[in-house]
N, CA, C and O atoms as a GROMACS GRO file, in nm:
protein
  648
    1UNK      N    1   5.885   1.599   7.496
    1UNK     CA    2   5.780   1.552   7.406
    1UNK      C    3   5.647   1.616   7.445
    1UNK      O    4   5.615   1.625   7.563
    2UNK      N    5   5.574   1.659   7.349
    2UNK     CA    6   5.443   1.717   7.370
    2UNK      C    7   5.341   1.604   7.382
    2UNK      O    8   5.343   1.509   7.305
    3UNK      N    9   5.253   1.618   7.479
    3UNK     CA   10   5.151   1.515   7.496
    3UNK      C   11   5.041   1.536   7.393
    3UNK      O   12   4.979   1.642   7.388
    4UNK      N   13   5.015   1.434   7.310
    4UNK     CA   14   4.908   1.448   7.210
    4UNK      C   15   4.773   1.464   7.277
    4UNK      O   16   4.748   1.406   7.383
    5UNK      N   17   4.686   1.540   7.217
    5UNK     CA   18   4.550   1.557   7.265
    5UNK      C   19   4.459   1.473   7.177
    5UNK      O   20   4.502   1.418   7.076
    6UNK      N   21   4.333   1.463   7.217
    6UNK     CA   22   4.238   1.395   7.129
    6UNK      C   23   4.235   1.473   6.998
    6UNK      O   24   4.235   1.596   7.001
    7UNK      N   25   4.232   1.406   6.887
    7UNK     CA   26   4.245   1.472   6.756
    7UNK      C   27   4.122   1.446   6.669
    7UNK      O   28   4.128   1.366   6.575
    8UNK      N   29   4.010   1.514   6.698
    8UNK     CA   30   3.888   1.489   6.621
    8UNK      C   31   3.899   1.531   6.474
    8UNK      O   32   3.823   1.482   6.391
    9UNK      N   33   3.992   1.618   6.441
    9UNK     CA   34   4.011   1.661   6.301
    9UNK      C   35   4.068   1.552   6.213
    9UNK      O   36   4.074   1.567   6.091
   10UNK      N   37   4.111   1.441   6.274
   10UNK     CA   38   4.162   1.329   6.194
   10UNK      C   39   4.052   1.231   6.156
   10UNK      O   40   4.077   1.133   6.086
   11UNK      N   41   3.930   1.257   6.202
   11UNK     CA   42   3.816   1.169   6.172
   11UNK      C   43   3.772   1.189   6.027
   11UNK      O   44   3.712   1.291   5.993
   12UNK      N   45   3.802   1.092   5.943
   12UNK     CA   46   3.771   1.103   5.800
   12UNK      C   47   3.621   1.096   5.770
   12UNK      O   48   3.579   1.118   5.657
   13UNK      N   49   3.540   1.064   5.871
   13UNK     CA   50   3.394   1.063   5.851
   13UNK      C   51   3.339   1.206   5.852
   13UNK      O   52   3.230   1.231   5.802
   14UNK      N   53   3.415   1.299   5.909
   14UNK     CA   54   3.374   1.439   5.911
   14UNK      C   55   3.409   1.503   5.777
   14UNK      O   56   3.500   1.458   5.707
   15UNK      N   57   3.337   1.608   5.742
   15UNK     CA   58   3.366   1.678   5.616
   15UNK      C   59   3.500   1.752   5.628
   15UNK      O   60   3.541   1.788   5.738
   16UNK      N   61   3.568   1.775   5.516
   16UNK     CA   62   3.693   1.852   5.521
   16UNK      C   63   3.674   1.988   5.587
   16UNK      O   64   3.760   2.033   5.663
   17UNK      N   65   3.562   2.054   5.559
   17UNK     CA   66   3.534   2.185   5.618
   17UNK      C   67   3.526   2.176   5.770
   17UNK      O   68   3.582   2.260   5.841
   18UNK      N   69   3.457   2.074   5.821
   18UNK     CA   70   3.445   2.056   5.966
   18UNK      C   71   3.580   2.021   6.028
   18UNK      O   72   3.613   2.069   6.137
   19UNK      N   73   3.656   1.938   5.960
   19UNK     CA   74   3.788   1.899   6.013
   19UNK      C   75   3.881   2.020   6.022
   19UNK      O   76   3.953   2.036   6.120
   20UNK      N   77   3.878   2.104   5.920
   20UNK     CA   78   3.960   2.225   5.921
   20UNK      C   79   3.918   2.316   6.035
   20UNK      O   80   4.003   2.370   6.107
   21UNK      N   81   3.787   2.334   6.052
   21UNK     CA   82   3.737   2.421   6.159
   21UNK      C   83   3.782   2.369   6.296
   21UNK      O   84   3.823   2.448   6.382
   22UNK      N   85   3.773   2.239   6.317
   22UNK     CA   86   3.816   2.180   6.444
   22UNK      C   87   3.965   2.202   6.468
   22UNK      O   88   4.006   2.240   6.578
   23UNK      N   89   4.044   2.180   6.366
   23UNK     CA   90   4.189   2.196   6.379
   23UNK      C   91   4.226   2.342   6.404
   23UNK      O   92   4.304   2.372   6.494
   24UNK      N   93   4.171   2.432   6.326
   24UNK     CA   94   4.204   2.575   6.341
   24UNK      C   95   4.163   2.627   6.479
   24UNK      O   96   4.233   2.710   6.537
   25UNK      N   97   4.051   2.579   6.531
   25UNK     CA   98   4.006   2.623   6.663
   25UNK      C   99   4.101   2.574   6.773
   25UNK      O  100   4.116   2.640   6.876
   26UNK      N  101   4.164   2.462   6.751
   26UNK     CA  102   4.255   2.404   6.851
   26UNK      C  103   4.395   2.465   6.846
   26UNK      O  104   4.465   2.470   6.948
   27UNK      N  105   4.436   2.512   6.729
   27UNK     CA  106   4.574   2.559   6.711
   27UNK      C  107   4.601   2.691   6.783
   27UNK      O  108   4.519   2.783   6.781
   28UNK      N  109   4.718   2.697   6.848
   28UNK     CA  110   4.764   2.824   6.904
   28UNK      C  111   4.828   2.905   6.792
   28UNK      O  112   4.853   2.853   6.683
   29UNK      N  113   4.852   3.032   6.817
   29UNK     CA  114   4.920   3.116   6.718
   29UNK      C  115   5.058   3.059   6.686
   29UNK      O  116   5.100   3.058   6.570
   30UNK      N  117   5.128   3.010   6.788
   30UNK     CA  118   5.261   2.952   6.767
   30UNK      C  119   5.255   2.828   6.679
   30UNK      O  120   5.343   2.806   6.596
   31UNK      N  121   5.151   2.747   6.695
   31UNK     CA  122   5.136   2.628   6.611
   31UNK      C  123   5.101   2.664   6.467
   31UNK      O  124   5.145   2.598   6.374
   32UNK      N  125   5.022   2.768   6.449
   32UNK     CA  126   4.993   2.815   6.313
   32UNK      C  127   5.120   2.865   6.248
   32UNK      O  128   5.145   2.838   6.130
   33UNK      N  129   5.201   2.937   6.323
   33UNK     CA  130   5.329   2.986   6.270
   33UNK      C  131   5.423   2.868   6.241
   33UNK      O  132   5.498   2.872   6.144
   34UNK      N  133   5.419   2.765   6.324
   34UNK     CA  134   5.501   2.646   6.302
   34UNK      C  135   5.470   2.580   6.169
   34UNK      O  136   5.560   2.525   6.104
   35UNK      N  137   5.345   2.584   6.127
   35UNK     CA  138   5.306   2.525   5.999
   35UNK      C  139   5.358   2.605   5.881
   35UNK      O  140   5.363   2.554   5.769
   36UNK      N  141   5.397   2.728   5.904
   36UNK     CA  142   5.456   2.810   5.797
   36UNK      C  143   5.605   2.786   5.784
   36UNK      O  144   5.667   2.829   5.687
   37UNK      N  145   5.663   2.717   5.882
   37UNK     CA  146   5.807   2.696   5.883
   37UNK      C  147   5.851   2.569   5.813
   37UNK      O  148   5.772   2.479   5.787
   38UNK      N  149   5.980   2.566   5.784
   38UNK     CA  150   6.039   2.447   5.724
   38UNK      C  151   6.177   2.426   5.783
   38UNK      O  152   6.234   2.516   5.846
   39UNK      N  153   6.230   2.309   5.761
   39UNK     CA  154   6.365   2.282   5.806
   39UNK      C  155   6.439   2.204   5.699
   39UNK      O  156   6.387   2.107   5.644
   40UNK      N  157   6.558   2.247   5.671
   40UNK     CA  158   6.647   2.176   5.580
   40UNK      C  159   6.724   2.081   5.670
   40UNK      O  160   6.835   2.110   5.714
   41UNK      N  161   6.661   1.967   5.698
   41UNK     CA  162   6.703   1.875   5.805
   41UNK      C  163   6.851   1.842   5.801
   41UNK      O  164   6.917   1.848   5.905
   42UNK      N  165   6.903   1.807   5.687
   42UNK     CA  166   7.043   1.764   5.680
   42UNK      C  167   7.141   1.874   5.719
   42UNK      O  168   7.254   1.844   5.758
   43UNK      N  169   7.098   2.000   5.710
   43UNK     CA  170   7.189   2.109   5.744
   43UNK      C  171   7.162   2.165   5.882
   43UNK      O  172   7.256   2.203   5.952
   44UNK      N  173   7.037   2.172   5.922
   44UNK     CA  174   7.004   2.242   6.046
   44UNK      C  175   7.020   2.156   6.170
   44UNK      O  176   7.066   2.205   6.273
   45UNK      N  177   6.984   2.030   6.162
   45UNK     CA  178   6.989   1.946   6.281
   45UNK      C  179   7.126   1.884   6.299
   45UNK      O  180   7.172   1.805   6.216
   46UNK      N  181   7.189   1.920   6.405
   46UNK     CA  182   7.318   1.863   6.443
   46UNK      C  183   7.428   1.890   6.341
   46UNK      O  184   7.524   1.814   6.332
   47UNK      N  185   7.416   1.997   6.263
   47UNK     CA  186   7.517   2.030   6.162
   47UNK      C  187   7.607   2.142   6.215
   47UNK      O  188   7.567   2.258   6.213
   48UNK      N  189   7.727   2.109   6.262
   48UNK     CA  190   7.815   2.212   6.315
   48UNK      C  191   7.871   2.301   6.204
   48UNK      O  192   7.893   2.256   6.092
   49UNK      N  193   7.892   2.427   6.238
   49UNK     CA  194   7.955   2.519   6.143
   49UNK      C  195   8.100   2.478   6.123
   49UNK      O  196   8.166   2.432   6.217
   50UNK      N  197   8.150   2.493   6.003
   50UNK     CA  198   8.288   2.458   5.972
   50UNK      C  199   8.384   2.552   6.042
   50UNK      O  200   8.360   2.673   6.046
   51UNK      N  201   8.491   2.498   6.098
   51UNK     CA  202   8.594   2.580   6.161
   51UNK      C  203   8.685   2.643   6.056
   51UNK      O  204   8.742   2.749   6.078
   52UNK      N  205   8.699   2.576   5.942
   52UNK     CA  206   8.793   2.620   5.839
   52UNK      C  207   8.719   2.704   5.735
   52UNK      O  208   8.665   2.650   5.638
   53UNK      N  209   8.717   2.835   5.755
   53UNK     CA  210   8.646   2.925   5.665
   53UNK      C  211   8.716   2.939   5.530
   53UNK      O  212   8.658   2.991   5.435
   54UNK      N  213   8.840   2.892   5.521
   54UNK     CA  214   8.916   2.902   5.396
   54UNK      C  215   8.898   2.779   5.308
   54UNK      O  216   8.945   2.776   5.194
   55UNK      N  217   8.830   2.678   5.360
   55UNK     CA  218   8.813   2.553   5.286
   55UNK      C  219   8.745   2.579   5.151
   55UNK      O  220   8.651   2.658   5.142
   56UNK      N  221   8.793   2.514   5.049
   56UNK     CA  222   8.742   2.534   4.914
   56UNK      C  223   8.606   2.467   4.897
   56UNK      O  224   8.581   2.360   4.952
   57UNK      N  225   8.518   2.531   4.821
   57UNK     CA  226   8.389   2.470   4.789
   57UNK      C  227   8.402   2.367   4.679
   57UNK      O  228   8.306   2.297   4.648
   58UNK      N  229   8.518   2.356   4.620
   58UNK     CA  230   8.540   2.261   4.512
   58UNK      C  231   8.524   2.118   4.561
   58UNK      O  232   8.496   2.028   4.481
   59UNK      N  233   8.542   2.096   4.690
   59UNK     CA  234   8.533   1.960   4.744
   59UNK      C  235   8.388   1.915   4.766
   59UNK      O  236   8.363   1.818   4.837
   60UNK      N  237   8.294   1.986   4.705
   60UNK     CA  238   8.151   1.951   4.711
   60UNK      C  239   8.088   1.967   4.848
   60UNK      O  240   7.986   1.904   4.875
   61UNK      N  241   8.146   2.048   4.934
   61UNK     CA  242   8.083   2.078   5.062
   61UNK      C  243   7.991   2.197   5.040
   61UNK      O  244   8.038   2.307   5.011
   62UNK      N  245   7.860   2.177   5.052
   62UNK     CA  246   7.768   2.289   5.029
   62UNK      C  247   7.794   2.403   5.127
   62UNK      O  248   7.836   2.381   5.240
   63UNK      N  249   7.769   2.523   5.082
   63UNK     CA  250   7.790   2.641   5.164
   63UNK      C  251   7.710   2.636   5.293
   63UNK      O  252   7.753   2.692   5.394
   64UNK      N  253   7.595   2.569   5.292
   64UNK     CA  254   7.512   2.562   5.412
   64UNK      C  255   7.586   2.498   5.528
   64UNK      O  256   7.568   2.538   5.643
   65UNK      N  257   7.668   2.398   5.499
   65UNK     CA  258   7.741   2.331   5.606
   65UNK      C  259   7.842   2.423   5.671
   65UNK      O  260   7.886   2.396   5.783
   66UNK      N  261   7.879   2.529   5.606
   66UNK     CA  262   7.976   2.622   5.661
   66UNK      C  263   7.911   2.721   5.757
   66UNK      O  264   7.980   2.781   5.839
   67UNK      N  265   7.782   2.740   5.747
   67UNK     CA  266   7.715   2.840   5.829
   67UNK      C  267   7.605   2.785   5.919
   67UNK      O  268   7.554   2.858   6.004
   68UNK      N  269   7.568   2.659   5.903
   68UNK     CA  270   7.458   2.602   5.981
   68UNK      C  271   7.493   2.596   6.129
   68UNK      O  272   7.607   2.572   6.167
   69UNK      N  273   7.392   2.619   6.210
   69UNK     CA  274   7.408   2.611   6.354
   69UNK      C  275   7.335   2.487   6.405
   69UNK      O  276   7.230   2.451   6.351
   70UNK      N  277   7.389   2.421   6.507
   70UNK     CA  278   7.322   2.302   6.560
   70UNK      C  279   7.180   2.335   6.608
   70UNK      O  280   7.156   2.441   6.665
   71UNK      N  281   7.090   2.243   6.585
   71UNK     CA  282   6.951   2.259   6.624
   71UNK      C  283   6.897   2.120   6.654
   71UNK      O  284   6.918   2.027   6.576
   72UNK      N  285   6.828   2.106   6.764
   72UNK     CA  286   6.773   1.975   6.798
   72UNK      C  287   6.635   1.956   6.734
   72UNK      O  288   6.567   2.053   6.699
   73UNK      N  289   6.597   1.832   6.721
   73UNK     CA  290   6.464   1.798   6.669
   73UNK      C  291   6.357   1.865   6.754
   73UNK      O  292   6.260   1.920   6.702
   74UNK      N  293   6.374   1.860   6.886
   74UNK     CA  294   6.274   1.914   6.977
   74UNK      C  295   6.252   2.064   6.955
   74UNK      O  296   6.139   2.111   6.955
   75UNK      N  297   6.361   2.138   6.935
   75UNK     CA  298   6.348   2.282   6.911
   75UNK      C  299   6.283   2.306   6.775
   75UNK      O  300   6.196   2.392   6.761
   76UNK      N  301   6.326   2.232   6.674
   76UNK     CA  302   6.276   2.252   6.538
   76UNK      C  303   6.127   2.220   6.525
   76UNK      O  304   6.059   2.280   6.442
   77UNK      N  305   6.077   2.128   6.606
   77UNK     CA  306   5.938   2.083   6.590
   77UNK      C  307   5.850   2.120   6.708
   77UNK      O  308   5.736   2.073   6.718
   78UNK      N  309   5.898   2.205   6.796
   78UNK     CA  310   5.825   2.240   6.918
   78UNK      C  311   5.679   2.279   6.891
   78UNK      O  312   5.589   2.237   6.963
   79UNK      N  313   5.657   2.359   6.789
   79UNK     CA  314   5.522   2.405   6.757
   79UNK      C  315   5.468   2.345   6.627
   79UNK      O  316   5.380   2.402   6.563
   80UNK      N  317   5.521   2.230   6.590
   80UNK     CA  318   5.484   2.169   6.463
   80UNK      C  319   5.580   2.214   6.355
   80UNK      O  320   5.668   2.296   6.379
   81UNK      N  321   5.562   2.160   6.236
   81UNK     CA  322   5.652   2.191   6.126
   81UNK      C  323   5.576   2.177   5.995
   81UNK      O  324   5.504   2.079   5.974
   82UNK      N  325   5.590   2.274   5.908
   82UNK     CA  326   5.516   2.272   5.782
   82UNK      C  327   5.581   2.192   5.671
   82UNK      O  328   5.512   2.132   5.589
   83UNK      N  329   5.717   2.190   5.668
   83UNK     CA  330   5.783   2.129   5.553
   83UNK      C  331   5.922   2.077   5.586
   83UNK      O  332   5.997   2.138   5.661
   84UNK      N  333   5.954   1.961   5.526
   84UNK     CA  334   6.092   1.912   5.521
   84UNK      C  335   6.146   1.954   5.386
   84UNK      O  336   6.086   1.923   5.283
   85UNK      N  337   6.259   2.023   5.384
   85UNK     CA  338   6.317   2.075   5.260
   85UNK      C  339   6.427   1.984   5.209
   85UNK      O  340   6.518   1.948   5.283
   86UNK      N  341   6.419   1.946   5.082
   86UNK     CA  342   6.522   1.874   5.007
   86UNK      C  343   6.577   1.748   5.077
   86UNK      O  344   6.699   1.734   5.086
   87UNK      N  345   6.494   1.659   5.127
   87UNK     CA  346   6.547   1.541   5.194
   87UNK      C  347   6.619   1.443   5.101
   87UNK      O  348   6.700   1.362   5.147
   88UNK      N  349   6.591   1.450   4.971
   88UNK     CA  350   6.657   1.360   4.876
   88UNK      C  351   6.774   1.426   4.805
   88UNK      O  352   6.875   1.361   4.781
   89UNK      N  353   6.761   1.551   4.771
   89UNK     CA  354   6.860   1.615   4.686
   89UNK      C  355   6.975   1.683   4.758
   89UNK      O  356   7.066   1.734   4.692
   90UNK      N  357   6.973   1.686   4.890
   90UNK     CA  358   7.078   1.756   4.963
   90UNK      C  359   7.207   1.677   4.966
   90UNK      O  360   7.313   1.729   4.933
   91UNK      N  361   7.198   1.552   5.004
   91UNK     CA  362   7.313   1.462   5.007
   91UNK      C  363   7.272   1.334   4.935
   91UNK      O  364   7.154   1.299   4.934
   92UNK      N  365   7.367   1.263   4.876
   92UNK     CA  366   7.330   1.142   4.802
   92UNK      C  367   7.257   1.040   4.890
   92UNK      O  368   7.307   0.998   4.994
   93UNK      N  369   7.138   1.001   4.845
   93UNK     CA  370   7.061   0.899   4.915
   93UNK      C  371   6.972   0.829   4.812
   93UNK      O  372   6.911   0.893   4.728
   94UNK      N  373   6.966   0.698   4.821
   94UNK     CA  374   6.880   0.621   4.731
   94UNK      C  375   6.734   0.648   4.765
   94UNK      O  376   6.701   0.678   4.880
   95UNK      N  377   6.647   0.638   4.666
   95UNK     CA  378   6.506   0.668   4.684
   95UNK      C  379   6.444   0.588   4.798
   95UNK      O  380   6.372   0.644   4.881
   96UNK      N  381   6.470   0.458   4.805
   96UNK     CA  382   6.410   0.374   4.909
   96UNK      C  383   6.460   0.415   5.048
   96UNK      O  384   6.382   0.418   5.143
   97UNK      N  385   6.588   0.446   5.060
   97UNK     CA  386   6.643   0.489   5.188
   97UNK      C  387   6.584   0.624   5.230
   97UNK      O  388   6.551   0.644   5.347
   98UNK      N  389   6.571   0.715   5.134
   98UNK     CA  390   6.511   0.845   5.163
   98UNK      C  391   6.366   0.832   5.205
   98UNK      O  392   6.321   0.902   5.297
   99UNK      N  393   6.292   0.745   5.139
   99UNK     CA  394   6.152   0.723   5.174
   99UNK      C  395   6.139   0.670   5.316
   99UNK      O  396   6.052   0.712   5.392
  100UNK      N  397   6.227   0.576   5.353
  100UNK     CA  398   6.225   0.523   5.491
  100UNK      C  399   6.254   0.634   5.592
  100UNK      O  400   6.192   0.640   5.698
  101UNK      N  401   6.348   0.722   5.558
  101UNK     CA  402   6.384   0.832   5.647
  101UNK      C  403   6.264   0.927   5.665
  101UNK      O  404   6.235   0.970   5.776
  102UNK      N  405   6.197   0.959   5.556
  102UNK     CA  406   6.082   1.049   5.563
  102UNK      C  407   5.969   0.986   5.644
  102UNK      O  408   5.905   1.055   5.724
  103UNK      N  409   5.944   0.859   5.625
  103UNK     CA  410   5.840   0.790   5.703
  103UNK      C  411   5.873   0.798   5.851
  103UNK      O  412   5.784   0.822   5.933
  104UNK      N  413   5.999   0.778   5.886
  104UNK     CA  414   6.042   0.788   6.026
  104UNK      C  415   6.017   0.929   6.080
  104UNK      O  416   5.964   0.946   6.190
  105UNK      N  417   6.055   1.030   6.003
  105UNK     CA  418   6.034   1.169   6.047
  105UNK      C  419   5.885   1.199   6.063
  105UNK      O  420   5.846   1.261   6.162
  106UNK      N  421   5.803   1.155   5.969
  106UNK     CA  422   5.659   1.183   5.974
  106UNK      C  423   5.595   1.115   6.096
  106UNK      O  424   5.514   1.176   6.165
  107UNK      N  425   5.632   0.990   6.120
  107UNK     CA  426   5.577   0.920   6.237
  107UNK      C  427   5.615   0.993   6.364
  107UNK      O  428   5.534   1.007   6.456
  108UNK      N  429   5.738   1.039   6.368
  108UNK     CA  430   5.786   1.112   6.486
  108UNK      C  431   5.711   1.244   6.504
  108UNK      O  432   5.672   1.279   6.616
  109UNK      N  433   5.690   1.317   6.396
  109UNK     CA  434   5.613   1.442   6.404
  109UNK      C  435   5.472   1.417   6.455
  109UNK      O  436   5.424   1.487   6.545
  110UNK      N  437   5.405   1.319   6.398
  110UNK     CA  438   5.267   1.288   6.438
  110UNK      C  439   5.261   1.246   6.584
  110UNK      O  440   5.170   1.286   6.657
  111UNK      N  441   5.356   1.166   6.627
  111UNK     CA  442   5.356   1.114   6.764
  111UNK      C  443   5.397   1.221   6.867
  111UNK      O  444   5.338   1.229   6.974
  112UNK      N  445   5.497   1.301   6.834
  112UNK     CA  446   5.558   1.388   6.934
  112UNK      C  447   5.506   1.531   6.936
  112UNK      O  448   5.539   1.607   7.028
  113UNK      N  449   5.427   1.570   6.838
  113UNK     CA  450   5.373   1.705   6.841
  113UNK      C  451   5.228   1.702   6.888
  113UNK      O  452   5.158   1.603   6.867
  114UNK      N  453   5.186   1.809   6.950
  114UNK     CA  454   5.054   1.814   7.012
  114UNK      C  455   4.942   1.788   6.913
  114UNK      O  456   4.846   1.717   6.945
  115UNK      N  457   4.952   1.844   6.793
  115UNK     CA  458   4.844   1.831   6.696
  115UNK      C  459   4.859   1.714   6.601
  115UNK      O  460   4.762   1.675   6.535
  116UNK      N  461   4.978   1.656   6.593
  116UNK     CA  462   4.999   1.539   6.509
  116UNK      C  463   4.988   1.565   6.360
  116UNK      O  464   4.941   1.479   6.286
  117UNK      N  465   5.032   1.681   6.316
  117UNK     CA  466   5.022   1.716   6.174
  117UNK      C  467   5.153   1.677   6.104
  117UNK      O  468   5.259   1.725   6.143
  118UNK      N  469   5.147   1.590   6.003
  118UNK     CA  470   5.270   1.558   5.928
  118UNK      C  471   5.312   1.678   5.843
  118UNK      O  472   5.231   1.767   5.815
  119UNK      N  473   5.437   1.680   5.802
  119UNK     CA  474   5.490   1.790   5.722
  119UNK      C  475   5.483   1.758   5.573
  119UNK      O  476   5.484   1.642   5.532
  120UNK      N  477   5.476   1.862   5.493
  120UNK     CA  478   5.489   1.849   5.348
  120UNK      C  479   5.636   1.820   5.319
  120UNK      O  480   5.724   1.872   5.388
  121UNK      N  481   5.663   1.739   5.219
  121UNK     CA  482   5.801   1.711   5.179
  121UNK      C  483   5.828   1.785   5.049
  121UNK      O  484   5.759   1.764   4.949
  122UNK      N  485   5.928   1.871   5.051
  122UNK     CA  486   5.963   1.951   4.933
  122UNK      C  487   6.090   1.896   4.870
  122UNK      O  488   6.192   1.878   4.938
  123UNK      N  489   6.084   1.870   4.742
  123UNK     CA  490   6.202   1.827   4.667
  123UNK      C  491   6.196   1.889   4.528
  123UNK      O  492   6.088   1.914   4.475
  124UNK      N  493   6.310   1.913   4.472
  124UNK     CA  494   6.318   1.968   4.336
  124UNK      C  495   6.291   1.856   4.235
  124UNK      O  496   6.330   1.741   4.256
  125UNK      N  497   6.223   1.891   4.126
  125UNK     CA  498   6.192   1.789   4.026
  125UNK      C  499   6.179   1.845   3.885
  125UNK      O  500   6.119   1.781   3.799
  126UNK      N  501   6.235   1.961   3.860
  126UNK     CA  502   6.222   2.023   3.728
  126UNK      C  503   6.277   1.934   3.617
  126UNK      O  504   6.219   1.927   3.509
  127UNK      N  505   6.388   1.866   3.644
  127UNK     CA  506   6.449   1.780   3.542
  127UNK      C  507   6.448   1.633   3.584
  127UNK      O  508   6.528   1.553   3.535
  128UNK      N  509   6.357   1.600   3.675
  128UNK     CA  510   6.348   1.463   3.726
  128UNK      C  511   6.362   1.464   3.878
  128UNK      O  512   6.395   1.566   3.937
  129UNK      N  513   6.336   1.352   3.938
  129UNK     CA  514   6.345   1.337   4.083
  129UNK      C  515   6.492   1.343   4.124
  129UNK      O  516   6.572   1.262   4.078
  130UNK      N  517   6.527   1.438   4.208
  130UNK     CA  518   6.668   1.458   4.242
  130UNK      C  519   6.710   1.370   4.359
  130UNK      O  520   6.715   1.414   4.474
  131UNK      N  521   6.739   1.246   4.328
  131UNK     CA  522   6.790   1.154   4.428
  131UNK      C  523   6.889   1.060   4.362
  131UNK      O  524   6.891   1.045   4.240
  132UNK      N  525   6.970   0.998   4.443
  132UNK     CA  526   7.072   0.906   4.394
  132UNK      C  527   7.006   0.794   4.314
  132UNK      O  528   6.916   0.727   4.363
  133UNK      N  529   7.052   0.773   4.192
  133UNK     CA  530   7.002   0.665   4.108
  133UNK      C  531   6.886   0.704   4.019
  133UNK      O  532   6.847   0.626   3.931
  134UNK      N  533   6.829   0.822   4.039
  134UNK     CA  534   6.719   0.865   3.953
  134UNK      C  535   6.777   0.928   3.826
  134UNK      O  536   6.893   0.968   3.821
  135UNK      N  537   6.695   0.936   3.724
  135UNK     CA  538   6.738   0.990   3.596
  135UNK      C  539   6.721   1.141   3.592
  135UNK      O  540   6.621   1.194   3.640
  136UNK      N  541   6.820   1.210   3.536
  136UNK     CA  542   6.812   1.355   3.516
  136UNK      C  543   6.787   1.381   3.368
  136UNK      O  544   6.860   1.331   3.282
  137UNK      N  545   6.686   1.459   3.340
  137UNK     CA  546   6.646   1.487   3.202
  137UNK      C  547   6.678   1.632   3.165
  137UNK      O  548   6.714   1.711   3.252
  138UNK      N  549   6.666   1.665   3.037
  138UNK     CA  550   6.684   1.805   2.996
  138UNK      C  551   6.579   1.895   3.063
  138UNK      O  552   6.474   1.847   3.106
  139UNK      N  553   6.607   2.022   3.070
  139UNK     CA  554   6.511   2.118   3.124
  139UNK      C  555   6.390   2.127   3.032
  139UNK      O  556   6.397   2.083   2.917
  140UNK      N  557   6.279   2.183   3.080
  140UNK     CA  558   6.162   2.198   2.994
  140UNK      C  559   6.192   2.273   2.863
  140UNK      O  560   6.136   2.240   2.759
  141UNK      N  561   6.279   2.371   2.869
  141UNK     CA  562   6.314   2.443   2.746
  141UNK      C  563   6.382   2.348   2.647
  141UNK      O  564   6.353   2.352   2.527
  142UNK      N  565   6.471   2.264   2.698
  142UNK     CA  566   6.537   2.166   2.611
  142UNK      C  567   6.440   2.065   2.555
  142UNK      O  568   6.449   2.027   2.438
  143UNK      N  569   6.347   2.019   2.639
  143UNK     CA  570   6.246   1.924   2.591
  143UNK      C  571   6.157   1.988   2.485
  143UNK      O  572   6.124   1.926   2.385
  144UNK      N  573   6.118   2.113   2.508
  144UNK     CA  574   6.033   2.182   2.411
  144UNK      C  575   6.103   2.196   2.277
  144UNK      O  576   6.039   2.194   2.172
  145UNK      N  577   6.234   2.209   2.280
  145UNK     CA  578   6.311   2.225   2.156
  145UNK      C  579   6.309   2.099   2.070
  145UNK      O  580   6.346   2.104   1.953
  146UNK      N  581   6.266   1.986   2.127
  146UNK     CA  582   6.256   1.864   2.047
  146UNK      C  583   6.134   1.868   1.955
  146UNK      O  584   6.131   1.799   1.853
  147UNK      N  585   6.034   1.947   1.991
  147UNK     CA  586   5.908   1.955   1.917
  147UNK      C  587   5.845   1.816   1.902
  147UNK      O  588   5.778   1.788   1.803
  148UNK      N  589   5.867   1.730   2.001
  148UNK     CA  590   5.819   1.592   1.994
  148UNK      C  591   5.737   1.563   2.120
  148UNK      O  592   5.792   1.529   2.224
  149UNK      N  593   5.606   1.576   2.109
  149UNK     CA  594   5.518   1.556   2.224
  149UNK      C  595   5.529   1.416   2.283
  149UNK      O  596   5.520   1.399   2.405
  150UNK      N  597   5.548   1.317   2.200
  150UNK     CA  598   5.558   1.178   2.249
  150UNK      C  599   5.683   1.160   2.336
  150UNK      O  600   5.677   1.092   2.439
  151UNK      N  601   5.794   1.219   2.296
  151UNK     CA  602   5.916   1.212   2.376
  151UNK      C  603   5.894   1.280   2.511
  151UNK      O  604   5.934   1.229   2.615
  152UNK      N  605   5.830   1.395   2.508
  152UNK     CA  606   5.803   1.470   2.631
  152UNK      C  607   5.711   1.389   2.722
  152UNK      O  608   5.731   1.387   2.844
  153UNK      N  609   5.611   1.323   2.667
  153UNK     CA  610   5.522   1.237   2.746
  153UNK      C  611   5.600   1.122   2.809
  153UNK      O  612   5.578   1.089   2.926
  154UNK      N  613   5.691   1.061   2.734
  154UNK     CA  614   5.773   0.951   2.786
  154UNK      C  615   5.864   1.000   2.899
  154UNK      O  616   5.878   0.933   3.002
  155UNK      N  617   5.925   1.115   2.879
  155UNK     CA  618   6.012   1.172   2.983
  155UNK      C  619   5.930   1.202   3.109
  155UNK      O  620   5.974   1.170   3.219
  156UNK      N  621   5.814   1.262   3.093
  156UNK     CA  622   5.729   1.293   3.208
  156UNK      C  623   5.686   1.167   3.282
  156UNK      O  624   5.684   1.166   3.405
  157UNK      N  625   5.652   1.062   3.209
  157UNK     CA  626   5.615   0.935   3.272
  157UNK      C  627   5.733   0.876   3.347
  157UNK      O  628   5.716   0.822   3.457
  158UNK      N  629   5.853   0.885   3.290
  158UNK     CA  630   5.973   0.834   3.358
  158UNK      C  631   6.000   0.911   3.486
  158UNK      O  632   6.039   0.853   3.587
  159UNK      N  633   5.980   1.043   3.483
  159UNK     CA  634   5.996   1.124   3.605
  159UNK      C  635   5.899   1.077   3.713
  159UNK      O  636   5.936   1.065   3.830
  160UNK      N  637   5.776   1.052   3.672
  160UNK     CA  638   5.676   1.005   3.767
  160UNK      C  639   5.711   0.871   3.828
  160UNK      O  640   5.687   0.848   3.947
  161UNK      N  641   5.768   0.781   3.749
  161UNK     CA  642   5.808   0.650   3.802
  161UNK      C  643   5.924   0.663   3.900
  161UNK      O  644   5.927   0.595   4.003
  162UNK      N  645   6.019   0.751   3.870
  162UNK     CA  646   6.132   0.772   3.963
  162UNK      C  647   6.080   0.822   4.096
  162UNK      O  648   6.158   0.846   4.188
   0.00000   0.00000   0.00000
């Protein structure tokens, strides 16, 4: 675990410009590079490569599980982390359960990394929030083909609620 330092850039009384300057001055090159990185958590951490290379993909096993190498949280977050990739859409998870998982990861990042920077959460949402129990809508091209702005507004609002 990295020992947290005093974090003056988290002082919301300071201007955003001053907070950025303080943070950038404190960051090492490795920590700046860490913020450019991401991890597809469900595949990279503790995900062993499949022994059976002939196994069919028809059984819904994503190709990533066949090639992923084990990686510990400590290695993945050693210099901070910029993004969690697809925490909801990778494997079936209800929105509330996924949110709890992300909160846990964020708290851990803030507590265990030197700078305490939480990660951005990336998820696909072109046709709605991609998580178990959420609604999937037509693509934007399909919605545009309705020529009905009110329907598109309703669909967009429903995506936002999900």
